[in-house]
N, CA, C and O of each residue as an XYZ file, in Angstrom:
696
protein
N      96.552    166.821    195.800
C      97.720    167.291    195.091
C      97.933    166.382    193.882
O      97.939    165.159    194.018
N      98.106    166.967    192.719
C      98.321    166.180    191.501
C      99.810    165.955    191.298
O     100.653    166.770    191.674
N     100.091    164.817    190.688
C     101.496    164.481    190.426
C     102.047    165.370    189.316
O     101.345    165.717    188.366
N     103.280    165.719    189.456
C     103.938    166.538    188.432
C     104.165    165.683    187.183
O     104.436    164.487    187.296
N     104.057    166.284    185.995
C     104.316    165.507    184.775
C     105.750    165.006    184.765
O     106.630    165.632    185.355
N     105.996    163.874    184.094
C     107.365    163.355    184.060
C     108.293    164.362    183.390
O     107.934    165.036    182.424
N     109.483    164.434    183.937
C     110.467    165.373    183.393
C     111.159    164.758    182.190
O     111.451    163.562    182.167
N     111.413    165.580    181.208
C     112.174    165.138    180.032
C     113.625    164.966    180.463
O     114.101    165.683    181.343
N     114.329    164.016    179.846
C     115.730    163.853    180.205
C     116.507    165.116    179.840
O     116.136    165.829    178.907
N     117.575    165.390    180.567
C     118.374    166.573    180.235
C     118.909    166.464    178.815
O     119.165    165.359    178.336
N     119.082    167.591    178.135
C     119.557    167.571    176.747
C     120.817    166.747    176.555
O     121.030    166.203    175.472
N     121.648    166.640    177.564
C     122.884    165.881    177.423
C     122.620    164.383    177.282
O     123.484    163.645    176.808
N     121.413    163.920    177.698
C     121.093    162.486    177.618
C     120.291    162.120    176.377
O     120.040    160.939    176.137
N     119.891    163.092    175.595
C     119.100    162.826    174.392
C     119.994    162.998    173.180
O     120.604    164.050    172.985
N     120.064    161.957    172.369
C     120.842    162.040    171.134
C     120.203    163.077    170.228
O     118.976    163.164    170.179
N     120.988    163.863    169.513
C     120.408    164.862    168.620
C     119.569    164.220    167.518
O     118.744    164.897    166.904
N     119.764    162.925    167.257
C     119.005    162.267    166.201
C     117.934    161.314    166.745
O     117.234    160.668    165.965
N     117.799    161.218    168.076
C     116.801    160.303    168.619
C     115.415    160.921    168.510
O     115.268    162.125    168.299
N     114.408    160.076    168.658
C     113.035    160.546    168.577
C     112.484    160.678    169.986
O     112.679    159.782    170.808
N     111.803    161.775    170.283
C     111.336    161.999    171.644
C     110.339    160.952    172.146
O     110.175    160.803    173.357
N     109.672    160.224    171.249
C     108.687    159.244    171.695
C     109.340    158.053    172.384
O     108.694    157.370    173.178
N     110.612    157.794    172.091
C     111.284    156.631    172.656
C     110.904    155.327    171.974
O     111.338    154.260    172.407
N     110.100    155.389    170.912
C     109.668    154.210    170.154
C     110.897    153.501    169.579
O     111.697    154.118    168.876
N     111.047    152.208    169.874
C     112.213    151.454    169.410
C     112.308    151.365    167.896
O     113.400    151.180    167.359
N     111.190    151.493    167.201
C     111.240    151.461    165.738
C     112.062    152.622    165.196
O     112.720    152.492    164.164
N     112.028    153.749    165.885
C     112.843    154.885    165.455
C     114.325    154.575    165.625
O     115.150    155.015    164.824
N     114.664    153.815    166.671
C     116.061    153.430    166.865
C     116.532    152.549    165.706
O     117.658    152.692    165.228
N     115.665    151.637    165.257
C     116.026    150.769    164.123
C     116.145    151.591    162.834
O     117.018    151.335    162.004
N     115.265    152.571    162.680
C     115.341    153.452    161.517
C     116.633    154.267    161.563
O     117.295    154.454    160.542
N     116.982    154.746    162.748
C     118.228    155.498    162.902
C     119.432    154.638    162.530
O     120.389    155.139    161.938
N     119.395    153.352    162.871
C     120.507    152.458    162.531
C     120.677    152.369    161.021
O     121.801    152.334    160.522
N     119.559    152.333    160.288
C     119.636    152.309    158.822
C     120.245    153.608    158.305
O     121.115    153.587    157.435
N     119.791    154.729    158.837
C     120.325    156.011    158.371
C     121.808    156.137    158.719
O     122.598    156.656    157.930
N     122.174    155.661    159.897
C     123.576    155.716    160.302
C     124.433    154.841    159.388
O     125.529    155.238    158.991
N     123.927    153.637    159.052
C     124.654    152.736    158.157
C     124.924    153.412    156.808
O     125.950    153.165    156.174
N     124.002    154.257    156.387
C     124.156    154.994    155.123
C     124.758    156.378    155.351
O     124.765    157.212    154.445
N     125.259    156.619    156.551
C     125.938    157.859    156.920
C     125.064    159.098    156.699
O     125.566    160.168    156.356
N     123.769    158.942    156.897
C     122.809    160.044    156.779
C     122.908    160.747    155.428
O     122.654    161.947    155.324
N     123.278    159.992    154.395
C     123.400    160.559    153.056
C     122.025    160.661    152.395
O     121.204    159.750    152.505
N     121.791    161.763    151.719
C     120.510    161.993    151.056
C     120.233    160.956    149.969
O     119.076    160.648    149.684
N     121.290    160.419    149.365
C     121.067    159.451    148.289
C     120.596    158.092    148.819
O     120.346    157.179    148.032
N     120.474    157.950    150.136
C     119.936    156.717    150.729
C     118.442    156.860    151.030
O     117.864    156.022    151.723
N     117.825    157.908    150.515
C     116.429    158.204    150.844
C     115.494    157.033    150.575
O     114.679    156.699    151.436
N     115.583    156.403    149.415
C     114.664    155.306    149.090
C     114.861    154.138    150.051
O     113.886    153.557    150.530
N     116.103    153.795    150.333
C     116.381    152.705    151.278
C     115.834    153.036    152.666
O     115.273    152.167    153.334
N     115.992    154.275    153.098
C     115.503    154.693    154.411
C     113.972    154.643    154.448
O     113.388    154.177    155.426
N     113.327    155.119    153.388
C     111.859    155.064    153.345
C     111.369    153.614    153.329
O     110.365    153.284    153.961
N     112.078    152.761    152.611
C     111.726    151.337    152.564
C     111.792    150.745    153.981
O     110.876    150.036    154.398
N     112.852    151.029    154.704
C     112.994    150.541    156.074
C     111.889    151.115    156.963
O     111.302    150.397    157.772
N     111.612    152.403    156.810
C     110.568    153.048    157.614
C     109.218    152.381    157.376
O     108.463    152.142    158.318
N     108.918    152.085    156.122
C     107.633    151.450    155.820
C     107.580    150.031    156.399
O     106.542    149.609    156.909
N     108.674    149.308    156.322
C     108.709    147.963    156.912
C     108.473    148.030    158.422
O     107.776    147.185    158.983
N     109.052    149.029    159.072
C     108.939    149.150    160.524
C     107.569    149.644    160.974
O     107.023    149.139    161.955
N     107.007    150.628    160.269
C     105.787    151.289    160.716
C     104.537    150.858    159.942
O     103.419    151.131    160.378
N     104.716    150.191    158.802
C     103.569    149.755    158.003
C     103.117    150.763    156.967
O     102.530    150.393    155.951
N     103.381    152.015    157.212
C     103.067    153.094    156.272
C     103.869    154.315    156.680
O     104.483    154.341    157.747
N     103.860    155.333    155.818
C     104.664    156.534    156.053
C     103.745    157.715    156.339
O     103.206    158.325    155.415
N     103.566    158.038    157.621
C     102.741    159.203    157.918
C     103.587    160.473    157.823
O     104.809    160.406    157.690
N     102.935    161.614    157.892
C     103.627    162.882    157.674
C     104.726    163.109    158.708
O     105.806    163.582    158.354
N     104.479    162.783    159.977
C     105.506    162.975    161.004
C     106.747    162.131    160.707
O     107.873    162.581    160.918
N     106.540    160.925    160.226
C     107.662    160.050    159.894
C     108.448    160.608    158.705
O     109.679    160.578    158.704
N     107.745    161.111    157.702
C     108.412    161.717    156.538
C     109.229    162.937    156.961
O     110.344    163.139    156.480
N     108.676    163.743    157.855
C     109.404    164.924    158.341
C     110.632    164.521    159.151
O     111.675    165.169    159.067
N     110.507    163.450    159.936
C     111.647    162.945    160.702
C     112.775    162.512    159.762
O     113.941    162.830    159.996
N     112.419    161.786    158.700
C     113.420    161.342    157.722
C     114.055    162.552    157.044
O     115.275    162.608    156.891
N     113.237    163.518    156.639
C     113.759    164.717    155.974
C     114.753    165.443    156.881
O     115.834    165.837    156.442
N     114.382    165.611    158.127
C     115.264    166.305    159.074
C     116.563    165.526    159.286
O     117.647    166.108    159.298
N     116.445    164.203    159.453
C     117.626    163.378    159.716
C     118.596    163.343    158.536
O     119.813    163.363    158.719
N     118.039    163.291    157.321
C     118.892    163.225    156.124
C     119.239    164.607    155.583
O     119.986    164.739    154.614
N     118.683    165.637    156.229
C     118.923    167.029    155.804
C     118.540    167.256    154.339
O     119.304    167.815    153.551
N     117.331    166.802    154.008
C     116.773    167.051    152.675
C     115.435    167.760    152.853
O     114.799    167.614    153.896
N     115.003    168.515    151.867
C     113.723    169.209    151.992
C     112.569    168.212    152.131
O     112.559    167.179    151.461
N     111.603    168.515    152.992
C     110.435    167.633    153.123
C     109.731    167.395    151.793
O     109.169    166.321    151.578
N     109.753    168.378    150.901
C     109.095    168.211    149.600
C     109.749    167.091    148.788
O     109.069    166.383    148.045
N     111.053    166.933    148.928
C     111.739    165.854    148.210
C     111.345    164.489    148.783
O     111.092    163.545    148.035
N     111.295    164.394    150.105
C     110.911    163.135    150.755
C     109.474    162.781    150.373
O     109.188    161.636    150.021
N     108.578    163.756    150.442
C     107.181    163.526    150.082
C     107.062    163.150    148.608
O     106.282    162.266    148.252
N     107.827    163.813    147.759
C     107.806    163.506    146.327
C     108.227    162.084    146.035
O     107.603    161.416    145.210
N     109.266    161.605    146.687
C     109.723    160.224    146.498
C     108.684    159.251    147.048
O     108.382    158.235    146.421
N     108.139    159.567    148.225
C     107.167    158.669    148.861
C     105.885    158.541    148.044
O     105.236    157.495    148.072
N     105.519    159.588    147.322
C     104.289    159.521    146.526
C     104.540    159.051    145.098
O     103.598    158.643    144.418
N     105.774    159.097    144.630
C     106.073    158.675    143.259
C     106.047    157.152    143.121
O     105.472    156.625    142.168
N     106.661    156.451    144.058
C     106.768    154.998    143.973
C     105.554    154.336    144.600
O     105.178    154.654    145.728
N     104.936    153.403    143.858
C     103.705    152.769    144.340
C     103.925    151.928    145.584
O     102.976    151.668    146.324
N     105.154    151.497    145.830
C     105.421    150.660    146.996
C     105.117    151.391    148.303
O     104.683    150.772    149.275
N     105.344    152.700    148.329
C     105.167    153.458    149.553
C     103.708    153.839    149.759
O     103.002    154.181    148.811
N     103.275    153.777    150.993
C     101.904    154.131    151.327
C     101.904    155.187    152.424
O     102.661    155.093    153.390
N     101.047    156.193    152.266
C     100.961    157.262    153.253
C      99.852    157.016    154.269
O      99.642    157.823    155.174
N      99.146    155.903    154.117
C      98.115    155.542    155.092
C      98.147    154.037    155.298
O      98.668    153.303    154.458
N      97.593    153.575    156.411
C      97.638    152.137    156.694
C      96.985    151.323    155.583
O      95.954    151.714    155.035
N      97.594    150.196    155.261
C      97.065    149.306    154.226
C      96.237    148.209    154.862
O      96.326    147.943    156.060
N      95.425    147.577    154.020
C      94.612    146.467    154.489
C      95.461    145.230    154.734
O      96.661    145.208    154.462
N      94.814    144.216    155.248
C      95.474    142.938    155.497
C      96.026    142.351    154.192
O      97.079    141.714    154.182
N      95.295    142.578    153.089
C      95.719    142.127    151.759
C      95.784    143.335    150.831
O      94.998    144.273    150.962
N      96.735    143.302    149.888
C      96.838    144.394    148.920
C      96.751    143.848    147.505
O      97.306    142.800    147.177
N      96.033    144.598    146.682
C      95.885    144.291    145.267
C      96.348    145.528    144.507
O      95.676    146.559    144.507
N      97.503    145.411    143.860
C      98.063    146.517    143.086
C      97.853    146.194    141.613
O      98.347    145.179    141.122
N      97.135    147.039    140.918
C      96.848    146.818    139.498
C      97.665    147.786    138.666
O      97.617    148.999    138.871
N      98.422    147.228    137.715
C      99.245    148.037    136.830
C      98.362    148.768    135.831
O      97.481    148.172    135.211
N      98.611    150.075    135.681
C      97.865    150.877    134.720
C      98.772    151.379    133.598
O      98.426    152.327    132.892
N      99.931    150.742    133.437
C     100.831    151.094    132.345
C     100.173    150.819    130.999
O      99.136    150.158    130.934
N     100.769    151.321    129.939
C     100.158    151.232    128.609
C      99.791    149.808    128.213
O      98.653    149.561    127.814
N     100.721    148.870    128.312
C     100.441    147.493    127.888
C      99.306    146.898    128.714
O      98.408    146.263    128.162
N      99.335    147.094    130.014
C      98.288    146.549    130.881
C      96.950    147.236    130.629
O      95.902    146.592    130.604
N      97.001    148.544    130.445
C      95.767    149.279    130.211
C      95.089    148.812    128.921
O      93.880    148.582    128.889
N      95.889    148.677    127.858
C      95.351    148.236    126.568
C      94.746    146.834    126.680
O      93.784    146.508    125.986
N      95.323    146.012    127.560
C      94.847    144.634    127.705
C      93.808    144.464    128.814
O      93.520    143.340    129.223
N      93.247    145.566    129.301
C      92.100    145.458    130.198
C      92.294    145.801    131.657
O      91.467    145.405    132.479
N      93.342    146.516    132.020
C      93.555    146.862    133.431
C      92.396    147.679    134.005
O      92.052    147.537    135.179
N      91.802    148.525    133.184
C      90.655    149.312    133.653
C      89.497    148.429    134.080
O      88.800    148.739    135.046
N      89.289    147.332    133.366
C      88.231    146.385    133.732
C      88.560    145.675    135.045
O      87.666    145.362    135.831
N      89.852    145.423    135.275
C      90.258    144.800    136.540
C      89.948    145.727    137.716
O      89.403    145.299    138.733
N      90.300    146.993    137.560
C      90.035    147.973    138.619
C      88.537    148.049    138.888
O      88.106    148.007    140.040
N      87.748    148.159    137.828
C      86.291    148.267    137.978
C      85.716    147.033    138.680
O      84.825    147.163    139.519
N      86.210    145.854    138.352
C      85.702    144.618    138.952
C      85.989    144.577    140.457
O      85.125    144.192    141.245
N      87.185    144.969    140.846
C      87.535    144.936    142.269
C      86.823    146.060    143.021
O      86.422    145.876    144.171
N      86.663    147.209    142.389
C      85.905    148.291    143.027
C      84.476    147.838    143.309
O      83.951    148.089    144.394
N      83.842    147.173    142.343
C      82.477    146.667    142.526
C      82.430    145.609    143.631
O      81.575    145.663    144.515
N      83.345    144.661    143.571
C      83.362    143.564    144.538
C      83.547    144.061    145.966
O      82.847    143.620    146.878
N      84.488    144.978    146.160
C      84.845    145.426    147.509
C      84.088    146.667    147.970
O      84.095    146.990    149.158
N      83.439    147.362    147.047
C      82.728    148.582    147.411
C      83.658    149.729    147.757
O      83.321    150.581    148.579
N      84.827    149.754    147.135
C      85.804    150.827    147.363
C      86.302    151.344    146.021
O      86.052    150.737    144.979
N      86.999    152.451    146.053
C      87.661    153.006    144.876
C      89.152    152.741    144.982
O      89.667    152.459    146.064
N      89.842    152.833    143.848
C      91.298    152.678    143.852
C      91.900    153.670    144.839
O      91.503    154.835    144.887
N      92.867    153.192    145.629
C      93.494    154.022    146.644
C      92.837    153.905    148.007
O      93.272    154.547    148.963
N      91.787    153.086    148.110
C      91.074    152.941    149.371
C      91.241    151.536    149.947
O      91.731    150.621    149.285
N      90.824    151.402    151.185
C      90.836    150.126    151.900
C      89.417    149.842    152.368
O      88.695    150.756    152.766
N      89.018    148.575    152.322
C      87.676    148.215    152.779
C      87.509    148.605    154.246
O      88.481    148.670    154.999
N      86.264    148.863    154.636
C      85.998    149.327    156.006
C      86.423    148.314    157.059
O      86.719    148.693    158.193
N      86.457    147.027    156.702
C      86.885    146.001    157.656
C      88.402    145.818    157.669
O      88.928    145.003    158.428
N      89.109    146.589    156.817
C      90.565    146.534    156.778
C      91.137    145.294    156.101
O      92.321    144.993    156.255
N      90.311    144.578    155.358
C      90.777    143.334    154.719
C      91.566    143.587    153.431
O      92.603    142.962    153.208
N      91.077    144.507    152.578
C      91.662    144.670    151.247
C      91.933    146.136    150.924
O      91.087    147.004    151.141
N      93.127    146.391    150.404
C      93.465    147.707    149.846
C      93.619    147.538    148.348
O      94.282    146.609    147.888
N      93.009    148.434    147.586
C      93.111    148.439    146.130
C      93.980    149.619    145.723
O      93.682    150.770    146.039
N      95.061    149.307    145.014
C      96.037    150.329    144.636
C      96.283    150.224    143.139
O      96.265    149.128    142.579
N      96.510    151.353    142.495
C      96.935    151.326    141.095
C      98.375    151.816    141.025
O      98.813    152.631    141.837
N      99.098    151.303    140.041
C     100.497    151.687    139.847
C     100.668    152.166    138.415
O      99.987    151.689    137.508
N     101.578    153.111    138.216
C     101.850    153.617    136.871
C     102.360    152.508    135.969
O     101.913    152.380    134.830
N     103.287    151.707    136.464
C     103.828    150.593    135.684
C     104.564    149.655    136.628
O     105.318    150.097    137.496
N     104.340    148.361    136.452
C     105.035    147.360    137.265
C     106.259    146.806    136.559
O     107.065    146.102    137.168
N     106.406    147.123    135.268
C     107.531    146.593    134.508
C     107.346    145.137    134.134
O     108.321    144.418    133.913
N     106.113    144.703    134.063
C     105.803    143.314    133.708
C     104.934    143.293    132.450
O     103.940    142.571    132.382
N     105.317    144.083    131.474
C     104.509    144.268    130.261
C     104.288    142.974    129.491
O     103.258    142.815    128.836
N     105.223    142.063    129.558
C     105.106    140.805    128.826
C     104.013    139.892    129.332
O     103.614    138.960    128.634
N     103.516    140.145    130.548
C     102.446    139.307    131.096
C     101.193    140.142    131.383
O     100.412    139.814    132.277
N     101.014    141.202    130.630
C      99.905    142.134    130.822
C      98.560    141.436    130.575
O      98.453    140.542    129.736
N      97.543    141.865    131.320
C      97.577    142.823    132.427
C      98.111    142.164    133.697
O      97.748    141.036    134.031
N      98.975    142.891    134.391
C      99.645    142.354    135.568
C      99.141    143.023    136.842
O      98.753    144.191    136.845
N      99.159    142.251    137.915
C      98.795    142.752    139.234
C      99.814    142.223    140.238
O     100.549    141.276    139.959
N      99.842    142.845    141.397
C     100.649    142.347    142.497
C      99.678    142.054    143.640
O      99.031    142.957    144.171
N      99.591    140.786    144.003
C      98.686    140.342    145.052
C      99.507    139.957    146.274
O     100.220    138.954    146.269
N      99.395    140.764    147.313
C     100.180    140.539    148.537
C     101.657    140.336    148.231
O     102.293    139.446    148.794
N     102.200    141.154    147.345
C     103.628    141.128    147.050
C     104.045    140.163    145.956
O     105.220    140.134    145.589
N     103.118    139.369    145.419
C     103.439    138.399    144.376
C     102.861    138.866    143.032
O     101.667    139.146    142.925
N     103.715    138.945    142.022
C     103.264    139.376    140.698
C     102.466    138.252    140.049
O     102.867    137.089    140.072
N     101.331    138.626    139.470
C     100.484    137.669    138.751
C     100.131    138.294    137.408
O      99.671    139.434    137.348
N     100.345    137.548    136.341
C     100.080    138.077    135.008
C      98.863    137.464    134.357
O      98.243    136.534    134.874
N      98.542    138.023    133.197
C      97.434    137.548    132.363
C      96.113    137.512    133.144
O      95.331    136.572    133.004
N      95.877    138.511    133.942
C      94.682    138.534    134.779
C      93.443    138.920    133.990
O      93.510    139.700    133.039
N      92.330    138.369    134.395
C      91.020    138.751    133.876
C      90.192    139.199    135.071
O      90.543    138.898    136.212
N      89.098    139.913    134.827
C      88.248    140.280    135.963
C      87.799    139.047    136.764
O      87.683    139.104    137.988
N      87.552    137.947    136.068
C      87.089    136.725    136.740
C      88.177    136.115    137.630
O      87.917    135.764    138.781
N      89.392    135.991    137.097
C      90.468    135.382    137.899
C      90.826    136.261    139.089
O      91.088    135.761    140.183
N      90.837    137.561    138.872
C      91.209    138.470    139.957
C      90.130    138.511    141.035
O      90.449    138.467    142.223
N      88.866    138.594    140.644
C      87.804    138.636    141.655
C      87.747    137.331    142.440
O      87.401    137.340    143.621
N      88.076    136.221    141.812
C      88.099    134.939    142.523
C      89.124    134.984    143.660
O      88.843    134.533    144.770
N      90.297    135.521    143.385
C      91.335    135.644    144.419
C      90.893    136.571    145.534
O      91.017    136.242    146.714
N      90.377    137.730    145.158
C      89.991    138.727    146.166
C      88.796    138.244    146.981
O      88.714    138.556    148.169
N      87.868    137.496    146.388
C      86.758    136.931    147.145
C      87.270    136.045    148.274
O      86.704    136.035    149.367
N      88.338    135.303    148.009
C      88.944    134.466    149.048
C      89.472    135.288    150.219
O      89.465    134.823    151.359
N      89.924    136.500    149.943
C      90.419    137.376    151.002
C      89.280    137.905    151.854
O      89.437    138.122    153.055
N      88.138    138.110    151.225
C      87.003    138.714    151.929
C      86.267    137.741    152.831
O      85.522    138.160    153.717
N      86.468    136.442    152.616
C      85.703    135.465    153.415
C      86.424    135.094    154.689
O      85.920    134.288    155.471
């Protein structure tokens, strides 16, 4: 005789906003949404919290946020893909974000991307197979005065050259 599958709690015991998985990270995300009174204008803050909790924003998580804030999924997806900070897939242990804004591009950002792609054997938007490095491009970092600029593990670094950048990333790979 096989055991019966576990029974779901009665509807009266499940919060209308709780997540059926019971994952505590969803409870923390719910606390953020509750603090903002489930207002749609808190979308960026909620996505930021979700990314901190889960590491990236998968489609199920985006749909959960859309449902909770009562906004169209297309709006949530649009915000998540517009800002370079948000990631829809797991990131590597280290991240290299290269600004492709006009000032950075004119001062050699394309060469920076090419150098890291060669070094790591990946294209922009990808992560190395060992999960060590993710290479990301951004429309603009707002650091035009120190172009070309990159963000290395959350720290802005300016006046980069292919040589200085590859030296840093080589340290991550070893």
